[in-house]
C-alpha positions, 0 to 999 in steps of 0.5 A: 562319148563326151557328147553323150555324158557331159559330166564325165570330163569334169567329174571323173579324173581317171578319164582325163588321165586315160585320155592323156595316156592315149594321146601319149601312145599315139604321139610316141608312135607317130613321132618316134616309132615311125621314124625308127621303123623307117630307118630299120626298114631301110637298113634291112633292104640295104643290108651288108656284111656287118648288118648286126653291128650296123643295127645295134644302136637302132635295135636298142632304140626300137627296144626302148620304144616298144617297152615304153609303148607296152608300159603306156598301154598297161597303165591305160588298162590299169587306169581303165580297171581302177576308176579313181573318184574324188572323195567328197568331204 
């Protein structure tokens, strides 16, 4: 996209914001989501009698992760709909 329209990066601040948010979603998923998901899968396969108590802290962390991902995704959609432009004086 940047190759087709060279002025997008410099002229459109909403594009910079959206690209930063997309990078945050990807990095959050790679750095935190993958690790939490792997831990949760291991706990599920090795479940014991007190599975619910063992996973309480991990489920809280996973809930925070999913809420953050959903919020970032919503903000990306919001920035995509409202394209903010520079006001020229």
